[in-house]
N, C-alpha and C positions, 0 to 999 in steps of 0.2 A: 420753719421757713414758709411752709404753706399758709399758716395762720397769719404771718406777717403780710404776705401778698394779698390775702383776703381783706385784711384790715386796710391796706393801702387802697385797694380797689373800692372798698366801701367808702372810704374817705373821699376819694375822687368822685364817686357816685353822689354822695351827699353834697359835695361842693357844686357839682353840675346841677343837682336838683335845686339848690338854693339860687344859683346864678341864672338858671333858665326859668322864664316866667311860665311857660305852658308845658304841659305834659307831652303834648304832641312834639314839640321841639326836642324835649329830652329823649323821647322815644326814637325820634329820627336820628339823634346823635348816637344813641346806644346801638341802633341797628347798623348805622354806618360804621361805627367803631368795631362792632362784631364782625361785619363782613370783611373789613380791612384786616383784622386780626386773623380771621379764618383763612383768607387768601395768603397771608404771610406764613401761617403755620403750614398750609398745604405746600407752599413753595419750599419752605424749609424741610418739610417731609420728603419732597422730591429730591432735594439736594442730599439729604441724609441717606436716602435710599441708595444713591449712587456711591456715596462715600463709604458707607458701612459695608455694602455687599460688593 
């Protein structure tokens, strides 16, 4: 399961790398995606904390 998600992530990354002309754009996209995902996980973590305990 873990390897499958890594492969999908790599595929998306390669696709983004090919479709984006500059590394700066790609970097910006990655940073934006990471911060969005981080916020999402933090929010889910908060929700899970209340649900589990």
